[in-house]
N, C-alpha and C positions, 0 to 999 in steps of 0.2 A: 741265391743258391750257387754253390761252386760249380764250375764247368769242368775244370781240369785241376789236377794236382800232380803234374809230372815232376819227376825227380832226377833230372839229368845232371849229375855232379861233374864238375870240371876237375881234371887231374891237377891243374895248377892250384886250384883252391884247396883241394884235399892235401896237397903237399905241405901246406902250412901246418897241418896236424902232425905230419911225420916228424917235424922238428920238435914237437912238444914232448917233454920228458914225462916219464911215467910217475904216477903217484897213487898208491893205494889200489883199491879194487872197486868194481861196480856191483850193483845189486842183481846182476844177471839179466838185465834188460827188462825186468818186469816193472810194473807201475808202482809198486809199493812205496809209500812215502818214507822218507828218512834215508834212503840210499842215495848218497850224494857224490861219491868219488867217481870221477869220470876218466881216470887214467891220464890226466894232463895237469901241467902246472902253467896256468895262464899268466900273462903279465900282471904285475902288482898294481892294479887299478883300484881307486877308492870310490865308493858310492857317496853321494852328497849327504850331509847331515841335516840339511834343511832346504826348503825350497825358497826361491827368490820371486821376483816379480815376473808375471807372464810376459813372454816376448812378443805376443801378438800373432804368432803363427806356429804351426808344426807341420813337418813334412814326413809323411808315412809311406811305407811300402807294405802292401797287404795282399792276401789272397782275395780273389773276387768274392764279394759278398760280406766282407768284414768292415768296410768303411763306406757306408751308404748314406747319401744325402737326399734321396728322393728322386734323383734324376733317372735311375734305372727302374725304380718302382716307387710310385708316390706313397705307398704304404710302408716303405722301408727307408726311414730317415732318422738316424740317431746322431747325425753330425750337426744339423742345424741348431738343436738345443744346446749341444756342447759349445758351439761357437758363441751363442748368446750368453751362456752362463760364465764362460771363462775368458771371452775376448780373444781366444786363440783360433785363428782361421786355419782350417784344415786343408792341406794340399796332399793328395794321395796318388800313388801310382800302383796299379794292379800288376803283380808279377805272375808269370805263368809257371815258374819253377823255383825250387829252392836255390838252384845254381844262380838264377837271375837275381834272387834276393841278395845273395852273398856279394855278387858283383856290384849291385847298386849301392849296398851299404858301404863298400870300399871307396865310392866316389866322394863320400863326405857330404853329400847333398841332402841326406835324409837323417831324421832324428830317431826314428824307431821302425821296427819291422815285426811282422807277425810270423816268426820263424818256426818251422817244423823241426822235429828232432834231427833230421839229417843235415840241417843247416846250422843249428844252434851251436854245436861243438866247434864247428869251423870258425864261427864268429867269436866264440870265447877264446879259442886257442890263438887266433891271430891278433887279439887285443882290440878288435873292432866293437865287441859288445862289452859294456861296462857292468860291474856288479850293481844290483838294485837294492836300495834301502827300502825294504817292504814297509817300514813304519811310516813312510811318506805316501803310502798307498792304502788309505783306510779300509777300502773294501777287500784288501788282501786277507784280512782276518777271517773272512767268510768263504774263502776258496776251499774246495774239497781237499782234504789232507792228502789224498793220493796224487794230487797234482803238484804238491810242494816237495822241494828237495829231491827231484827226480834225477836220474843219471844223465838226462838229456838237457836239463835246465839249471843245474847247480854244480858247484865244485867245492868239496870240503865244507858242506853246509851253508855255503854262500849262494843265494839265489842270483841268477843272471837274467831274470826277467819275471814277468807277471803272467801266470797261466791264463789262457783265454778259453779253451774248450778241449774236448777230446772225442775220439771216435775209434771204433774197432774195425778191422778188416775181417768181414764175415764170410762164411761159406754159404752161397745161395744155390738152390737147386729147383728144377721144375718138378713139382710134386706128382705130375702125371707121367713123366718120362724117366725119372730117376727112382728106381725101386730096387730093393727096399730103401727107405729113407737113410741117407748117410749119417754117420756119427763122427767120422774122422776125415782129416785132410787127405787120407789115402784115396778118396774119391777123385781127386784131381792130380794125384801123383801115381802111386803104384797101381791103382785101378783105373786110371784115366782111359785106357784103351777101350773100355766098355762104352765110352761115349766119344769115340774118336771123331774129331772134327767139330765137336760141339762143346768142348771145354774152353773156358775163357780164363785169362790170367791178367793180372795188373801189369801194365807196361812201364816198368821202372827197374833199375838196378837194385833198388831196395827190396824187390820181390824175392831176391836171393835169400833174404832172411826168412821168408815164409817157408821155403824149402828146408832151411836149417832148423826152423822150429819143428817141422814135421819129423826130420831126421833125429832130433834130440830125443824123441819118444820112440821112433821106429827102429833106430839103430843106436842103442845106448852105448855100444862099444866105441862110438866116435867121441863120447864124453863131451858133447856140446852142452855148455852151461848157459851161454848167452848167444842168441842168433845173430848178434852184431859183433861178436868177438870170435872169429873163426880163424884157426891156424890153417896152414896150407892144406893139410889132409882133410880137415873138416870142410873147408871151402871147396875143394875139388869134388867132394862127395855131393855137396849141394848143387854145384854146377852140373855135374853128371846127371843128377836127378832131373834138373830143369831141361837139359838137352834131350833127355828121354821124353819128358813131357811135351816138348815142342812138337813132336810128331802127332800129338792128339789135340793140340790147341787149334781152335778154329779162328780165334781172334784175341789179340792182346788189346786191352782197353785202357784209356786214360780219360776219355770223355764219358761222363756218366749217362748222357742221353743215348749214346750208342749202345751202351750195355742194356739199358731199358728196352730199346728197340730189338736187340738181339734175343732177349728172353721172351719178349712178346711174340716174335716171329718163330721161335724155336731154333734159331741158328745157334744159340747157346742154351745149354740145359744145366750146366753146373760150373761153378767157378767163384772167384773172389768178388766181394762186393762191399758196399757200405750200407748202413741202415737206411739212409735217405733214398738210396737207389731201390732197395727192396720195397720200401713204402710206396714209392712212385710206380714201380713195376706192378705191384699188386693192385694199386688204385686204378691202373689202366688195363686190368684184366688178366695179367700174367699169373699163372698158377705157380707161385713161388713161395719158398720159405727160406729164411736166412738165420744163421745161428753161429755160436762159437763152438767149434768142434772140441772133442775131448782133449786134444793136445794143447788147447788154448789158441790164441791168435796174435798176430801182430796188430799194431794200431798206431795212431798218431795223436800227439798232443802239441798244440800250438802255444807259443809263448811270445808275448810282446817284449822285445829286447830293445834297449836304448843304445844308440851309438856312443862310443866312448868319448868322442869329441863333438857331441851334438851341439848345434848352434842354438837350439831352442829346448833345452832340457826341462825347464819348468813347465812348458806347455806339454811336453812329452809325458811327464809324470802325471799331469792332470788328465791327459788322454788315457793313460793306462788305468787310472782309477775309474774313469768314466766308463770305459768299455767293459769293465767287469762289475759295474754297479748292477744291482739285481734286475731292474727293469730293462736296461740296455742289453745286458748279457743274455736275458731271455729273448729279446728281439733278435739279436744276432744268431743265437742258437737255432731258433725256429726258421729263420730265413735261410741260414746256411746249411742246416741239417747236421747237428752235432750236439753232444751233451754239454751244457753250460759249465763254466768253471765255478761260478758263485753258487753256494748252497741255497741262498735265498732267491735265486733266479727262478726256481721251479714254481714258486707261488705266483710268479708274474707271467707265466706263459699263457697264451690264448687257448692253446689246446691243453686241457688239464691232465691229459694222459701222456703228454710229450716226454716228461722226464722219466716216466716209467718205461716208455718205449725205448728210450736211449740209455737207460740204466744210469742216469745221471748221479743218483745218490747211492748206488749199489757198489760200495768199495770192494765187496767180495767178487763181483763180476770183473772189475778192473784188475784184480790181482792175477787174472788169467790172460791179461793183455801185455805183450811185450812192445812197448812204444818205440817207434822209430828212433834210432840213434845213429851217430856217425862212426862207422868202423875206422879204426886207426891202428897203426903198427903196435902201439902199446895196448895189449889186450885188455878190453874193458871188463873182462871177468876176473882180473887180478893176476893172471898168470904172468910170470916174469921169465920163465925158461924157454919161451917160444915167442916169435913175432906173429902178429895177426895180419890178415890181409887188409890193406887200407882200401878206402872207398874208390880210389882211382882205378884199382884193379877190378872192383865190382863193375864199374862202368864198362871196362874193356870186355869183361866176361859176358856181360848182358848182350853186347853186340854179337858175340860168338854164339850165345844160346839161341838167339832169334835167327841166326843163320844169314 
């Protein structure tokens, strides 16, 4: 199960995106399949047309809980069988942030990475991530449609990775202390003063998108179309809202165990969460509910991306196919706490209600989720008459927001 998913982007890494030239428009940051323009023209790299002989090893960068060999938990091991079946020995490194993933990929020592949306465009734009030939990944055909050709993992209809899983950033509240039951993100923004000192928020620059998503509905005059494509006026409005919220926030969290503890103790009564946290908090006695508010939510979708100059590309392709095979994808999803990518994985989960709880097959649900993406100067919503605020500036602003 993941412990942290901090998203501290480096200005140097983001600068790579600033040089990318604009091309087309995005689908507004929602998860709907088929929207593939990302606002950049990556280097002209080619995907392989066929696989060769296994190289005997593969070097991976992953979130904690994605590459398990039984050493952390004897019941969590999907690496050993992969090694036996393919002859590819797995060497993996756990990364604590998307920024760390980007830096490690640039060393050339790793073949593939489980990148979130705030890292994937950086890797694509810099030429570190190669296009993927999905025909060489047989299990790709069973991946949910909403995870294919997303604005965070494809360019002009070309996939730059294999989807691994997805999750939504939910609004969680204490059912005994927050009344009436909230329906809107206003509970943690415009109405946050009612719970002063007991509001919690996700500790990351990407949280600025949560404020933008709320303002998209609350202040239509701002004309926000995509929470990851903010011009200066829109960005300033989101930052101002978060600075105002700061006075009511008791804690910014990135470690899910701390959020569980805070909701159990009553230190936090309302704020952003993940489904896995809500499940754990409720199982430990916290009186909580979590849901997608009427404005929708942000969320994350992870993609296995292959290094453009990978030393072990054949083993990397075999790994990508293995990790989304039904049984393995089900194991990872349950261990990690996310909706699996493979539509056939739901029949393999040990908890037969798992996929219903995580809305795995409910594409209507995911249409209300704006998956993390990397803000760049070339507005991802297709506008060409203004420049949008790049992620490096989001990082700077986040420091100011927290004071």
